[in-house]
C-alpha positions in Angstrom: 0.2 0.0 0.2 1.3 3.2 -0.7 1.7 6.1 1.8 -1.0 8.3 2.6 0.5 11.7 1.6 -1.4 14.7 3.8 -2.7 17.4 1.9 -1.2 20.8 2.3 -2.9 23.2 4.8 -3.6 26.6 3.3 -1.9 29.7 4.8 -4.2 32.5 5.8 -1.9 35.1 4.8 -4.8 37.2 3.1 -6.1 37.8 6.6 -2.8 39.4 7.6 -2.7 41.5 4.7 -6.2 42.8 5.7 -5.3 43.6 9.2 -2.3 45.8 7.5 -4.9 47.0 5.5 -7.2 48.1 8.4 -4.6 49.9 10.3 -3.5 51.5 7.6 -7.0 52.9 6.8 -7.7 53.9 10.4 -4.4 56.0 10.5 -6.0 57.2 7.0 -9.3 58.4 8.3 -8.2 59.6 11.8 -5.6 61.9 9.6 -8.9 63.7 7.9 -10.4 63.6 11.1 -7.9 65.9 12.8 -9.2 69.0 11.6 -12.6 68.5 12.6 -11.5 67.5 16.4 -9.2 71.1 16.1 -11.9 72.5 14.2 -13.7 74.4 17.2 -10.6 75.4 19.2 -8.9 76.7 15.2 -12.1 78.5 14.5 -12.2 79.8 17.9 -8.3 81.1 17.8 -8.4 81.9 13.8 -11.7 83.7 14.4 -13.3 81.7 11.4 -16.8 81.9 10.3 -19.0 78.7 9.5 -18.5 78.9 5.5 -14.9 79.7 6.0 -14.7 76.2 8.1 -16.5 74.4 5.7 -14.0 76.0 3.0 -11.2 74.5 4.9 -13.1 71.4 5.4 -13.4 70.7 1.6 -9.9 71.4 1.0 -9.0 68.0 1.5 -11.8 66.6 -1.2 -11.2 69.0 -3.8 -7.6 67.6 -4.5 -8.4 64.2 -3.3 -11.2 63.9 -5.8 -8.9 65.5 -8.4 -6.1 63.3 -8.2 -8.3 59.8 -8.2 -7.8 59.3 -11.6 -4.1 59.9 -11.6 -3.8 57.5 -8.7 -5.5 54.7 -10.4 -3.3 55.3 -13.5 0.2 55.2 -11.2 -1.7 52.0 -9.0 -2.5 50.2 -12.5 1.2 50.9 -14.1 3.5 50.5 -10.9 1.1 48.4 -8.7 -0.5 48.7 -5.5 2.9 48.3 -3.0 5.0 51.1 -4.1 2.2 53.7 -5.1 0.6 53.0 -1.7 4.0 53.4 0.3 4.5 57.3 -0.9 1.0 57.6 -0.6 1.0 56.7 3.3 4.7 58.8 3.7 3.6 62.0 2.1 -0.4 62.2 3.9 1.5 61.4 6.9 4.1 63.9 6.6 1.7 66.9 5.4 -0.3 66.0 8.5 3.0 66.7 10.7 3.2 69.9 8.6 -0.5 71.1 9.9 0.8 71.7 13.6 3.1 74.6 12.2 0.1 76.7 11.3 0.0 78.2 14.5 3.3 80.3 13.4 1.1 82.4 10.9 -1.9 84.4 11.5 -4.8 85.9 9.9 -5.6 84.9 6.3 -2.0 83.5 5.7 -3.1 81.2 8.2 -6.2 80.3 6.8 -4.4 80.0 3.3 -1.6 78.0 4.6 -4.3 75.8 6.4 -5.8 75.2 3.1 -2.8 74.2 0.8 -1.6 71.8 3.3 -5.3 70.4 3.3 -5.0 70.0 -0.6 -1.9 67.9 -0.4 -2.7 65.6 2.1 -6.0 65.0 -0.3 -3.7 64.2 -3.4 -1.5 62.2 -1.1 -4.3 60.0 0.5 -5.8 59.8 -3.5 -4.6 56.1 -4.2 -5.6 54.5 -0.6 -8.9 53.3 -1.2 -8.4 52.4 -5.0 -4.8 50.7 -3.3 -7.2 48.8 -0.9 -9.6 47.3 -3.2 -7.0 46.0 -5.7 -5.4 44.6 -3.0 -9.0 42.7 -1.6 -9.7 41.8 -5.4 -6.2 39.8 -5.6 -6.0 38.3 -2.2 -9.9 37.3 -1.6 -12.4 34.9 -3.2 -16.0 36.7 -4.1 -17.1 34.7 -1.1 -15.0 36.4 1.4 -14.4 40.0 -0.5 -17.4 41.3 1.0 -16.1 40.9 4.7 -12.9 42.0 3.9 -14.1 45.2 2.2 -16.4 45.8 5.0 -13.8 45.5 7.7 -11.4 47.6 5.6 -14.2 50.0 5.4 -15.2 50.1 8.4 -11.9 51.4 9.9 -13.8 54.6 9.4 -15.6 54.2 12.4 -12.6 52.8 14.3 -10.8 55.5 13.4 -13.4 57.4 15.4 -13.2 54.8 18.2 -10.0 54.8 19.1 -8.8 58.6 17.8 -11.5 61.2 18.4 -11.0 60.8 22.6 -7.2 60.5 22.2 -7.6 63.5 19.6 -10.0 65.4 22.0 -7.8 64.7 24.5 -4.8 66.2 23.0 -6.5 69.5 22.1 -7.9 69.7 25.9 -4.2 69.0 27.4 -1.3 70.2 24.8 -3.5 72.4 22.3 -4.6 71.6 18.9 -1.2 71.3 17.1 -0.5 68.4 19.0 -3.1 66.5 17.3 -1.2 66.9 13.8 2.2 66.1 15.1 1.2 62.8 16.8 -1.0 61.1 14.1 1.1 62.3 11.4 3.9 60.8 13.2 2.5 57.7 13.5 1.6 57.5 9.6 5.2 57.9 9.0 6.1 55.0 11.2 3.0 52.6 9.5 4.7 54.0 6.0 8.1 51.7 7.2 5.8 48.7 8.1 3.6 48.5 5.2 6.9 48.4 2.5 8.1 45.2 4.4 5.1 43.1 5.3 2.7 43.8 1.9 3.3 42.2 -1.2 0.8 40.4 -4.0 -0.4 36.8 -3.9 2.5 35.8 -5.9 4.9 37.6 -4.5 4.5 36.8 -0.9 6.8 34.4 0.8 4.5 33.5 3.3 1.6 32.2 1.0 1.8 29.0 0.2 0.2 27.0 -3.0 -2.9 26.0 -1.3 -3.7 29.4 -0.4 -3.2 30.5 -3.7 -5.1 27.6 -5.2 -8.0 28.4 -3.0 -8.4 32.4 -3.8 -7.7 32.3 -7.0 -10.6 29.3 -7.7 -12.8 31.6 -5.4 -12.5 34.1 -8.4 -9.6 36.4 -6.5 -7.3 37.9 -9.3 -4.2 36.6 -8.3 -2.0 38.1 -10.8 -3.5 42.0 -10.4 -0.4 42.7 -8.5 2.2 40.8 -10.8 0.5 42.8 -14.1 0.5 46.3 -12.3 4.2 45.8 -11.4 4.4 45.2 -15.2 4.2 48.6 -17.2 1.4 48.5 -19.1 0.0 50.9 -21.4 -3.2 51.6 -20.9 -6.1 53.9 -23.6 -7.1 56.1 -20.4 -9.7 57.8 -22.8 -11.1 54.7 -24.0 -11.3 53.0 -20.8 -12.8 55.6 -19.3 -15.7 56.3 -21.9 -16.4 52.7 -21.6 -16.7 52.5 -18.0 -18.9 55.7 -17.8 -21.1 54.1 -20.2 -22.3 51.2 -18.0 -25.3 52.2 -16.3 -24.4 49.3 -13.4 -21.2 51.5 -12.8 -22.7 54.6 -13.0 -25.3 53.5 -10.6 -22.4 52.5 -8.2 -20.6 55.4 -8.3 -23.4 57.9 -8.2 -24.5 56.1 -5.2 -21.1 56.1 -3.1 -21.6 59.8 -3.7 -25.0 59.6 -1.6 -23.5 57.3 0.6 -20.1 59.3 1.5 -22.8 62.7 2.1 -23.1 60.7 5.2 -19.6 60.0 5.9 -18.3 63.7 5.4 -21.1 65.0 7.8 -19.9 62.5 10.6 -15.9 63.4 9.8 -16.3 67.4 9.4 -19.5 68.7 11.1 -20.4 66.1 13.9 -18.3 67.1 16.6 -19.5 70.9 16.1 -22.9 69.7 15.8 -22.2 68.4 19.4 -20.3 71.3 20.2 -22.7 74.3 18.9 -25.9 72.7 18.9 -25.8 70.4 21.6 -24.0 72.5 24.0 -21.2 70.0 24.7 -17.3 70.8 25.7 -15.0 69.9 22.9 -13.6 66.8 25.4 -17.0 65.7 26.0 -17.7 65.9 22.0 -14.5 63.8 21.2 -15.9 61.1 23.2 -19.6 61.2 23.0 -18.1 61.0 18.7 -17.3 57.6 19.4 -20.5 56.2 20.3 -22.0 56.4 17.1 -18.6 55.2 15.7 -18.8 52.2 17.5 -22.1 51.7 15.8 -21.1 52.1 12.5 -18.1 49.9 13.4 -20.4 46.9 14.2 -22.7 47.4 11.5 -20.0 47.8 8.5 -18.4 44.3 9.9 -21.8 42.9 10.0 -22.9 44.0 6.7 -19.7 42.4 4.9 -20.4 39.1 6.8 -24.5 39.3 6.0 -23.4 39.5 2.2 -20.8 36.7 2.3 -23.1 34.6 3.8 -25.9 35.4 1.6 -23.5 34.2 -1.6 -22.4 31.3 0.4 -26.0 30.0 1.0 -26.5 30.4 -3.2 -28.1 33.8 -3.4 -27.0 35.8 -6.4 -24.2 38.5 -6.4 -26.7 41.3 -7.0 -29.2 40.1 -4.2 -26.2 39.4 -1.4 -24.7 42.9 -2.0 -27.8 45.2 -2.6 -30.3 43.9 0.2 -28.1 44.9 3.2 -27.0 48.1 1.7 -30.7 49.2 0.9 -31.7 48.2 4.3 -28.9 49.6 5.8 -29.5 52.9 4.4 -33.4 52.6 5.2 -32.2 52.9 8.6 -29.1 55.8 7.9 -32.2 58.3 7.5 -33.4 58.0 11.0 -30.6 60.6 11.9 -33.6 63.3 10.7 -35.3 62.5 13.6 -32.7 64.1 16.0 -34.2 67.3 14.8 -37.5 66.5 17.2 -35.6 65.5 20.1 -34.2 67.3 23.1 -32.4 64.7 25.0 -28.9 64.5 24.3 -29.2 60.7 25.3 -31.5 60.0 23.0 -29.7 61.9 20.2 -26.7 59.9 20.8 -28.8 56.8 20.7 -30.4 57.5 17.2 -27.1 58.9 15.7 -25.9 55.6 16.6 -28.7 53.8 15.1 -28.3 55.7 11.8 -24.7 55.1 11.2 -25.3 51.2 12.4 -27.5 51.4 9.2 -24.6 53.1 7.2 -22.2 51.0 8.4 -24.3 48.3 7.2 -24.8 49.4 4.1 -21.4 50.7 3.0 -20.3 47.3 0.9 -19.3 49.8 -2.1 -16.2 48.9 -2.1 -16.9 44.9 -2.3 -19.3 46.0 -5.2 -16.3 47.8 -6.9 -14.4 44.5 -6.6 -17.0 42.3 -8.0 -17.6 44.8 -10.9 -14.4 46.3 -11.8 -12.1 44.8 -15.1 -8.8 43.3 -14.3 -7.0 45.5 -17.0 -8.3 48.5 -14.8 -9.2 47.6 -11.3 -7.1 50.8 -10.2 -9.1 53.0 -12.8 -12.5 51.7 -11.7 -11.7 52.1 -8.2 -10.6 55.6 -8.6 -13.6 56.5 -10.5 -15.8 54.9 -7.6 -13.9 57.1 -5.1 -14.0 60.4 -7.3 -17.4 60.4 -7.8 -17.9 59.0 -3.8 -15.5 61.8 -2.4 -17.4 64.6 -4.5 -19.3 64.6 -1.7 -16.7 65.7 0.6 -16.4 69.2 -1.0 -20.3 69.5 -1.0 -20.9 68.3 2.2 -19.0 70.6 4.6 -19.7 73.6 2.0 -23.4 73.1 1.9 -23.9 72.3 5.8 -21.8 76.0 6.4 -24.4 77.5 4.3 -27.4 76.0 5.8 -25.8 76.9 9.2 -25.2 80.7 8.0 -28.2 81.1 6.7 -30.4 79.5 9.7 -28.4 79.3 12.8 -29.6 75.8 13.3 -28.2 71.9 12.3 -32.3 71.1 11.0 -31.7 71.7 7.2 -28.1 69.9 7.4 -29.8 66.7 9.0 -32.3 66.6 6.3 -29.7 67.2 3.5 -27.7 64.0 5.3 -31.0 62.0 5.1 -32.1 62.8 2.1 -28.6 62.0 0.4 -28.9 57.9 2.4 -32.6 57.9 0.8 -31.1 58.9 -2.6 -28.3 55.8 -2.4 -31.3 53.8 -1.9 -32.9 54.5 -4.8 -29.6 54.2 -7.2 -29.3 50.8 -6.4 -33.3 49.7 -6.5 -33.6 51.4 -10.0 -30.5 52.2 -11.6 -27.7 49.8 -10.9 -29.1 46.3 -12.3 -27.4 43.1 -12.2 -24.0 43.6 -10.4 -21.3 41.3 -12.7 -18.1 42.3 -13.5 -17.7 44.4 -16.2 -16.0 43.5 -19.7 -14.5 46.1 -22.1 -16.1 46.1 -25.5 -12.6 47.4 -27.3 -9.3 46.7 -26.0 -7.9 49.2 -23.6 -4.1 47.8 -22.9 -2.0 48.9 -25.6 1.1 46.9 -24.7 1.4 43.8 -22.8 4.2 44.5 -21.3 7.7 46.9 -20.9 11.0 46.0 -21.7 
């Protein structure tokens, strides 16, 4: 009788990659939120109006949106590892520099802060398309919803972990300390990224059994290998075909609506607690963490629900759309905060709304399901570009609403209406969720010399 050779157990290196993505994305969102935690003290010290604060809040998103397509092009051309490293290092460096704005005064301080926020936004542009590329290359379809939900839920975990810390730093050491601490942490993380992150084919700890498992399950295991080879993409043909897809356009517009909720939370929510609910900045920092905890739990739960539905035989469309639509309908409940007086009830309603928003935030899983292999970075960048236009419009619109009315009433209605609009996109515009195929070739040269 022949000797029985035991099957080689698949490694689980993909979950280590996901853990690193989660940590990096947590720092990413914490660095975005530094300005909102420092905002009340900053606005008092520099004498800023609500409209001026809205403009400063939006500065990040102007450059973040404009640099999405260049960021996606860089990811597709040079691969995620090296592009993402420079992204982390540069956004962290310019976060540190924001701490020096206090050496300027008046209009010069405002201009300097606006400029630095622009640079941070440009540097962060490849981050989420990079997350999407790595999860698409490392995770099979039946695990991708959970993976995308976990890295996306880092936006809430960032608030849970860092909002109290940043509130304490502002209270104890002044607003400048927030930028020094968070930027320094990001610089350290960029070096860790360079050492530990690789594509599936290049990772020294991923065995053949894991590669076979994820490839059979629909992971694009050669995506990073292709990204490291200098492909020549016909950019305009690629963009035209992507934007001509009703499915993709519905996903992109839906993300704009969903991100309106995100940017309300990242920019005006702490000020809502301080100005409308008369909390101290220290208390607001801790209170803001409670809806964030709910959002984090909802985010992870949404991915788990979606992937379990796929494993039970539901189509990708049903498995992704069900949590998205149900969660965003729940998110509209934040409008009820306009009709209650108790701070405890307000926090409870906001927690419920962000729990729903977390469940519905499966857009990056949908991008992983639908993006063409030749242009995953470009498709992810378009998705992120549409979504983060909300980072421009939300702070400014709310700033004008506040200046015109002196109340957050209209602001909450505006945010809730966007959650409802996202529901309508997925119900009536997106259609079947499936991987998009180009009707005409977009790769001009397969490889560089």
